[in-house]
C-alpha positions in Angstrom: 1.4 -10.4 -17.2 -1.8 -12.3 -16.2 -0.8 -15.2 -18.5 2.6 -15.4 -16.8 1.0 -15.8 -13.4 -1.6 -18.4 -14.5 0.8 -21.3 -14.3 1.7 -20.2 -10.7 -2.0 -20.2 -9.8 -2.5 -23.6 -11.5 0.4 -25.0 -9.4 -1.1 -23.6 -6.2 1.7 -21.2 -5.7 -0.3 -18.1 -5.1 -1.6 -19.0 -1.6 -5.2 -18.8 -2.6 -4.8 -15.4 -4.1 -6.3 -14.6 -7.5 -4.1 -14.0 -10.5 -5.1 -10.3 -10.6 -4.2 -9.9 -6.9 -0.8 -11.5 -7.5 -0.1 -9.4 -10.6 -1.0 -6.2 -8.7 1.4 -7.2 -5.9 4.2 -8.0 -8.4 3.6 -4.7 -10.3 3.6 -2.7 -7.0 6.8 -4.3 -5.9 8.5 -3.6 -9.3 7.4 0.0 -9.3 8.7 0.5 -5.7 12.0 -1.2 -6.5 12.4 0.9 -9.7 11.7 4.0 -7.7 14.4 3.1 -5.2 16.9 2.3 -7.9 16.2 5.6 -9.7 16.8 7.5 -6.5 20.1 5.6 -5.9 20.6 2.3 -4.3 21.0 2.7 -0.6 23.7 1.1 1.6 25.9 0.2 -1.4 23.7 -2.8 -2.2 24.0 -4.6 -5.5 21.0 -3.7 -7.6 20.6 -7.1 -9.2 20.8 -8.9 -5.8 18.4 -6.4 -4.4 15.8 -7.2 -7.1 16.4 -11.0 -6.7 15.8 -10.9 -3.0 12.7 -8.7 -3.3 11.1 -10.9 -6.0 12.0 -14.1 -4.2 10.4 -12.7 -1.0 7.2 -11.8 -2.8 6.9 -15.1 -4.6 7.6 -17.0 -1.4 5.1 -14.8 0.5 2.4 -15.5 -2.1 3.1 -19.2 -1.9 2.8 -19.2 1.9 
């Protein structure tokens, strides 16, 4: 996972965060999202769209 985030860091897209910090944030997001999905997607949301929105928000937040 660290190697996948290194290009983001090199491009300045982690907002000054270290690669390990970004990886932990991404892993935490994924674990939480998976937990929600396993319990049943609330509000009739589309699971794929839910994941896309969450990952997009995390990556944009890191870049900010």
